[in-house]
VEXNU-544552 format. One line per 2 residues: number of its first residue (from 1); their letters; for each residue x, y, z of N, C-alpha, C, O. Coordinates in pm, 1 decimal. Layout:
<papas>
NUM) A) X/Y/Z/X/Y/Z/X/Y/Z/X/Y/Z; ... $
</papas>
This chain:
<papas>
1) XX) 6635.0/29156.7/20251.2/6724.5/29164.6/20141.3/6707.2/29292.9/20063.3/6660.0/29394.1/20115.2; 6745.7/29286.4/19939.9/6745.6/29403.2/19852.4/6618.3/29413.5/19769.8/6604.8/29505.5/19689.2 $
3) XX) 6524.2/29320.4/19788.4/6397.8/29326.0/19715.7/6402.6/29268.3/19576.1/6300.8/29267.2/19506.9; 6518.8/29220.0/19532.3/6529.4/29162.9/19398.5/6491.8/29015.8/19401.3/6523.9/28944.5/19496.4 $
5) XX) 6424.8/28971.6/19298.3/6394.3/28830.4/19284.0/6505.4/28766.0/19204.8/6539.6/28812.4/19096.1; 6561.7/28660.2/19257.7/6671.6/28592.0/19190.1/6630.5/28448.3/19164.0/6579.5/28380.1/19252.8 $
7) XX) 6652.7/28403.6/19043.4/6624.9/28265.2/19010.2/6712.0/28224.2/18893.7/6761.8/28308.2/18818.7; 6729.7/28095.6/18879.4/6813.6/28043.2/18772.3/6748.8/27916.1/18719.7/6705.7/27830.1/18796.5 $
9) XX) 6742.9/27906.0/18589.7/6694.4/27784.8/18525.6/6817.3/27713.8/18473.9/6898.2/27773.3/18402.7; 6832.4/27587.4/18508.6/6952.5/27510.6/18475.0/7014.1/27542.2/18340.8/6964.4/27498.0/18237.1 $
11) XX) 7119.7/27616.8/18341.9/7192.7/27648.8/18218.9/7334.1/27595.7/18234.0/7406.6/27637.2/18324.4; 7372.9/27507.0/18149.2/7506.6/27450.0/18153.4/7589.4/27509.9/18041.3/7551.0/27504.6/17924.4 $
13) XX) 7703.3/27566.9/18077.7/7790.6/27627.4/17977.9/7876.5/27517.6/17916.4/7954.7/27452.6/17985.8; 7861.4/27497.5/17786.9/7938.6/27394.7/17719.1/8021.1/27452.7/17604.7/8097.3/27380.8/17540.0 $
15) XX) 8006.0/27582.0/17580.0/8076.7/27644.9/17469.1/8198.3/27721.9/17516.6/8261.0/27687.4/17616.8; 8230.3/27827.0/17442.5/8346.2/27910.3/17471.5/8317.7/28007.5/17583.9/8204.6/28053.1/17600.8 $
17) XX) 8420.5/28039.0/17660.5/8413.3/28146.6/17759.0/8481.9/28266.8/17695.1/8598.2/28259.0/17655.7; 8409.6/28377.1/17685.2/8462.4/28498.7/17622.4/8476.1/28606.5/17730.4/8376.5/28663.9/17774.4 $
19) XX) 8599.6/28633.3/17772.5/8626.5/28734.9/17874.4/8642.8/28869.6/17805.7/8722.4/28883.1/17712.7; 8567.2/28969.6/17851.6/8573.5/29102.0/17790.0/8599.5/29208.9/17895.5/8559.2/29195.7/18011.1 $
21) XX) 8667.7/29315.1/17853.0/8699.7/29424.5/17943.0/8682.5/29560.4/17876.5/8723.0/29662.2/17932.8; 8622.2/29563.6/17755.8/8599.2/29690.5/17686.2/8468.7/29679.6/17607.2/8417.3/29570.1/17584.3 $
23) XX) 8416.9/29794.0/17566.8/8292.9/29796.6/17487.9/8311.7/29722.9/17356.6/8225.4/29644.8/17316.5; 8423.4/29746.7/17289.1/8444.1/29681.4/17159.4/8453.1/29529.8/17175.3/8400.9/29455.8/17091.8 $
25) XX) 8518.4/29482.9/17281.0/8524.5/29338.6/17306.5/8385.7/29283.0/17337.2/8351.2/29173.6/17292.7; 8306.5/29357.8/17412.8/8170.5/29315.4/17447.3/8084.0/29304.2/17322.2/8016.9/29203.1/17301.4 $
27) XX) 8085.6/29407.9/17239.5/8005.2/29405.8/17117.0/8049.4/29293.2/17023.5/7965.5/29228.1/16961.3; 8180.3/29269.7/17013.0/8230.5/29161.7/16928.7/8188.5/29025.9/16985.8/8147.6/28936.9/16911.2 $
29) XX) 8198.6/29010.5/17116.9/8159.4/28883.9/17180.0/8010.9/28856.0/17157.3/7972.5/28741.3/17134.2; 7926.6/28960.6/17163.7/7783.2/28941.9/17137.6/7758.8/28893.9/16994.5/7672.7/28809.2/16970.8 $
31) XX) 7834.3/28947.9/16900.4/7816.7/28908.6/16760.3/7865.2/28766.4/16733.2/7807.0/28696.0/16650.7; 7970.3/28724.0/16801.2/8030.9/28593.1/16776.0/7970.8/28480.3/16859.1/7987.6/28363.0/16825.6 $
33) XX) 7901.4/28514.4/16966.6/7854.1/28413.4/17061.3/7757.0/28314.2/16998.0/7672.2/28349.3/16916.1; 7773.2/28189.7/17039.3/7688.4/28078.8/16995.6/7624.7/28015.0/17118.6/7675.8/28031.6/17229.4 $
35) XX) 7514.6/27942.7/17102.0/7453.9/27874.9/17217.9/7557.4/27793.2/17294.9/7637.0/27719.8/17236.5; 7554.4/27807.7/17426.8/7649.7/27740.4/17513.8/7765.3/27828.8/17555.0/7838.0/27795.2/17648.5 $
37) XX) 7784.3/27942.5/17486.9/7893.6/28033.8/17520.6/7859.6/28115.5/17644.7/7742.8/28139.7/17675.3; 7963.8/28157.1/17714.8/7947.8/28246.4/17828.6/8032.7/28370.4/17803.9/8152.4/28360.1/17776.8 $
39) XX) 7970.2/28487.8/17813.2/8041.1/28615.0/17801.0/8057.4/28668.9/17942.5/7958.9/28693.7/18011.9; 8181.8/28686.9/17984.5/8211.4/28736.6/18118.6/8263.4/28878.8/18108.6/8368.4/28904.1/18049.5 $
41) XX) 8188.8/28970.9/18166.9/8227.3/29111.4/18164.6/8302.2/29145.4/18292.7/8251.5/29122.6/18402.5; 8424.0/29200.3/18278.7/8501.5/29243.8/18394.2/8431.1/29363.8/18458.4/8345.4/29426.5/18396.1 $
43) XX) 8466.9/29394.7/18580.9/8413.3/29512.4/18647.9/8445.4/29636.7/18565.7/8553.8/29648.0/18508.4; 8350.9/29729.5/18560.5/8369.8/29853.4/18486.4/8239.4/29896.9/18424.0/8137.3/29829.3/18436.6 $
45) XX) 8243.4/30011.1/18355.9/8126.1/30065.1/18288.4/8144.7/30049.4/18138.7/8247.1/30089.6/18083.4; 8045.6/29991.0/18073.6/8047.1/29966.0/17929.9/7946.9/30061.2/17866.5/7826.3/30037.2/17871.6 $
47) XX) 7996.7/30169.6/17806.7/7912.3/30272.0/17745.4/7885.3/30232.6/17600.4/7972.1/30247.6/17514.5; 7765.7/30182.6/17573.5/7730.5/30139.7/17438.2/7713.9/30260.3/17347.6/7656.5/30361.7/17387.3 $
49) XX) 7764.5/30248.6/17225.8/7751.3/30357.2/17128.9/7653.4/30320.3/17018.3/7629.1/30399.7/16927.4; 7597.5/30200.5/17026.0/7503.2/30156.5/16924.0/7391.6/30075.7/16989.3/7397.9/30040.2/17107.0 $
51) XX) 7290.2/30048.2/16909.4/7181.1/29965.0/16955.9/7213.1/29820.1/16921.1/7261.8/29791.1/16811.8; 7185.8/29730.6/17013.2/7216.7/29590.0/16993.8/7087.5/29510.4/16988.4/7007.4/29514.8/17081.8 $
53) XX) 7067.3/29438.3/16880.2/6955.9/29343.4/16868.7/7019.1/29209.7/16834.9/7090.1/29196.9/16735.2; 6993.3/29111.4/16917.5/7061.6/28983.9/16898.2/6980.6/28871.5/16960.3/6923.4/28887.5/17068.1 $
55) XX) 6975.8/28758.0/16892.5/6921.8/28637.1/16951.6/7032.0/28580.7/17040.2/7136.1/28537.9/16990.4; 7009.9/28580.4/17169.6/7110.0/28533.3/17264.7/7069.1/28400.1/17327.1/7110.5/28368.7/17438.7 $
57) XX) 6989.7/28323.3/17257.4/6943.0/28195.5/17310.1/7060.0/28105.9/17346.4/7149.3/28083.1/17264.7; 7059.6/28055.3/17468.9/7162.3/27963.4/17513.6/7293.3/28029.1/17552.6/7392.7/27960.1/17575.3 $
59) XX) 7294.9/28161.0/17560.7/7416.7/28235.5/17592.5/7404.3/28294.2/17732.6/7297.0/28340.1/17771.7; 7513.8/28293.0/17808.1/7517.1/28350.2/17941.9/7598.8/28478.1/17941.5/7708.5/28482.4/17885.9 $
61) XX) 7545.0/28582.7/18003.9/7616.9/28709.0/18024.5/7639.6/28721.4/18174.9/7543.4/28725.2/18251.6; 7764.5/28727.8/18217.6/7795.8/28732.1/18360.1/7886.2/28850.3/18389.1/7988.3/28869.1/18323.0 $
63) XX) 7848.3/28930.6/18488.5/7929.1/29043.9/18529.9/8002.9/29014.1/18659.0/7992.3/28904.5/18714.0; 8078.2/29112.9/18707.1/8157.1/29098.1/18829.9/8073.2/29121.7/18954.1/8116.2/29088.3/19064.5 $
65) XX) 7954.8/29178.3/18938.5/7868.4/29204.7/19053.0/7782.5/29326.6/19029.8/7813.9/29412.0/18946.9; 7673.3/29333.8/19104.2/7583.0/29447.6/19094.3/7657.1/29576.4/19128.5/7726.6/29583.9/19229.8 $
67) XX) 7641.9/29676.9/19043.7/7709.8/29803.6/19064.2/7857.9/29799.5/19029.0/7924.5/29903.0/19029.9; 7909.9/29681.8/18998.1/8050.2/29669.0/18959.2/8064.4/29657.1/18807.6/8159.3/29709.3/18749.1 $
69) XX) 7968.6/29587.8/18744.3/7963.7/29578.6/18598.5/7837.6/29651.1/18555.3/7726.5/29608.9/18587.3; 7855.3/29760.7/18482.2/7743.0/29846.2/18443.4/7744.2/29862.4/18291.6/7846.7/29897.1/18232.9 $
71) XX) 7629.9/29837.1/18229.0/7613.5/29856.1/18084.7/7521.2/29976.1/18067.1/7408.3/29975.8/18116.0; 7570.3/30080.4/17995.9/7496.0/30205.9/17979.4/7482.2/30242.5/17832.9/7556.6/30195.5/17746.8 $
73) XX) 7382.5/30329.6/17807.5/7365.6/30389.1/17675.6/7303.7/30294.3/17575.1/7279.2/30177.5/17605.2; 7278.4/30345.5/17455.1/7224.2/30262.2/17347.7/7096.6/30191.1/17388.5/7023.5/30238.0/17475.8 $
75) XX) 7071.0/30081.2/17327.0/6957.6/29998.0/17365.3/6995.9/29853.0/17342.4/7080.2/29821.7/17258.4; 6934.0/29767.1/17416.9/6959.6/29624.3/17405.6/6827.1/29554.3/17382.3/6731.7/29572.3/17458.0 $
77) XX) 6822.1/29475.8/17278.7/6702.4/29397.5/17248.7/6745.3/29251.8/17240.0/6821.4/29212.9/17151.4; 6695.9/29173.4/17332.4/6723.0/29029.6/17332.8/6601.4/28962.8/17269.8/6493.8/28958.8/17329.5 $
79) XX) 6618.8/28911.5/17151.0/6505.9/28852.9/17077.0/6529.1/28703.4/17058.3/6593.7/28660.7/16962.6; 6476.1/28625.6/17150.2/6490.6/28480.6/17146.8/6360.7/28412.8/17105.3/6343.5/28292.7/17126.2 $
81) XX) 6271.4/28487.9/17047.8/6141.9/28433.5/17011.8/6158.7/28313.0/16919.3/6236.0/28316.8/16823.6; 6085.8/28207.7/16949.4/6091.3/28087.6/16868.0/6204.7/27994.3/16906.9/6228.0/27893.8/16839.8 $
83) XX) 6275.3/28026.3/17014.4/6385.5/27942.0/17058.5/6365.3/27908.3/17205.7/6340.6/27997.9/17286.5; 6375.2/27783.0/17241.1/6347.9/27741.0/17378.4/6469.7/27745.6/17469.7/6457.2/27719.2/17589.3 $
85) XX) 6588.1/27778.8/17415.9/6706.8/27788.4/17500.3/6704.0/27919.9/17577.7/6682.1/28025.4/17518.2; 6725.8/27915.8/17709.8/6721.8/28040.1/17786.9/6849.5/28120.8/17772.4/6955.2/28066.8/17740.0 $
87) XX) 6838.5/28251.1/17796.9/6953.1/28339.9/17809.4/6968.1/28368.8/17958.1/6870.8/28405.2/18024.0; 7087.1/28353.3/18010.9/7114.0/28379.8/18152.4/7190.5/28510.1/18163.0/7295.1/28526.6/18100.3 $
89) XX) 7138.5/28602.8/18242.5/7207.0/28729.7/18267.6/7220.9/28742.6/18418.1/7121.5/28738.2/18490.7; 7345.0/28758.6/18465.9/7363.4/28769.0/18610.6/7472.5/28868.6/18646.9/7572.3/28884.0/18576.5 $
91) XX) 7449.6/28936.0/18760.0/7547.3/29026.8/18820.2/7588.6/29141.8/18729.0/7705.5/29180.3/18725.0; 7490.2/29197.0/18654.9/7513.8/29311.6/18567.0/7405.8/29415.6/18594.9/7288.4/29381.2/18608.4 $
93) XX) 7444.6/29541.7/18603.5/7349.6/29651.2/18614.3/7335.6/29713.5/18476.6/7434.8/29754.3/18416.4; 7212.1/29721.1/18426.1/7185.2/29781.6/18295.0/7122.7/29918.6/18315.7/7026.3/29932.1/18391.1 $
95) XX) 7176.1/30019.1/18250.3/7122.9/30154.6/18253.4/7121.2/30202.6/18108.5/7208.1/30278.7/18065.9; 7021.0/30157.1/18033.6/7015.2/30187.0/17890.8/6921.4/30303.5/17866.1/6817.2/30315.7/17930.5 $
97) XX) 6959.8/30389.6/17771.7/6882.0/30509.4/17744.0/6780.3/30488.1/17633.0/6679.7/30558.7/17626.7; 6805.5/30392.0/17546.1/6714.1/30363.9/17435.9/6605.9/30267.0/17479.1/6588.7/30239.4/17597.9 $
99) XX) 6535.0/30216.8/17383.0/6429.6/30121.1/17408.9/6490.5/29984.8/17437.3/6576.1/29937.8/17362.4; 6447.0/29922.0/17543.9/6492.5/29787.0/17574.8/6374.9/29693.2/17559.3/6263.0/29725.9/17598.7 $
101) XX) 6399.4/29579.3/17503.3/6291.9/29482.3/17484.2/6347.7/29342.7/17504.0/6462.5/29313.7/17470.2; 6265.2/29258.8/17558.4/6302.3/29119.2/17576.5/6188.7/29034.4/17523.0/6073.2/29052.5/17561.7 $
103) XX) 6221.1/28942.2/17434.4/6122.1/28849.5/17381.3/6179.9/28710.0/17388.2/6294.0/28687.5/17347.9; 6103.6/28618.2/17438.0/6151.1/28480.8/17446.6/6192.5/28445.4/17588.1/6146.5/28507.2/17684.2 $
105) XX) 6278.1/28347.4/17600.9/6319.5/28295.7/17730.9/6439.2/28372.3/17784.4/6542.7/28381.0/17718.4; 6425.0/28427.7/17904.1/6531.9/28504.5/17964.9/6534.0/28472.1/18112.9/6429.0/28465.8/18176.8 $
107) XX) 6651.5/28451.5/18167.3/6668.2/28423.5/18310.2/6758.4/28529.4/18369.7/6867.1/28555.8/18318.3; 6713.0/28590.2/18478.8/6794.2/28688.9/18549.5/6841.1/28629.2/18680.6/6764.5/28560.9/18748.7 $
109) XX) 6964.8/28653.8/18716.5/7017.4/28611.7/18845.6/7101.9/28727.8/18897.6/7217.7/28742.3/18858.7; 7046.2/28808.2/18983.0/7120.6/28920.7/19037.2/7142.9/29032.0/18937.9/7246.1/29098.8/18943.8 $
111) XX) 7050.4/29054.6/18846.8/7061.5/29161.8/18748.9/6957.2/29268.0/18772.6/6852.0/29240.2/18830.3; 6984.8/29390.2/18728.9/6890.6/29500.0/18745.6/6879.6/29575.1/18614.5/6981.0/29605.5/18551.8 $
113) XX) 6757.3/29605.5/18572.1/6733.8/29693.7/18457.3/6676.9/29824.7/18508.6/6586.1/29824.5/18591.7; 6729.7/29937.7/18459.7/6675.5/30069.2/18494.4/6599.1/30122.6/18375.4/6544.3/30232.6/18381.5 $
</papas>
C-alpha cells in the first residue's frame, strides 16, 4: 500500500452536514460546527489566510480524496482537550505552513499532514 495507517473509531454523524467549496465557507463551517456535524470539503485547494484554533470534538471533516482536497497555509490547532468525543478527519491532505498542534481525541482515516 501507500504506507499510511488508516483507522476509524465509531463516529456517527447525527448533526448537520455542511458542504463547502471555498475557504470562506470552510472557515465559517468550522466556526458554526457543533458535535455531530460533518463538514464536507469539495475537491480543490483551500488556501487558509488565518490561523484556526477550534475545539472540534465530535465533528467530522471529510474531503473528496487524498490529493484532491488540499488545505494549505496558516495553521490549524485542534484542541479537544478535556472532551472525550473524537474528531474524524478523512480524505484531506494538509500542507500547513504555521504551527500545527493536536490535543485530545483525533481520528484520521486516509489523511496526511505535511
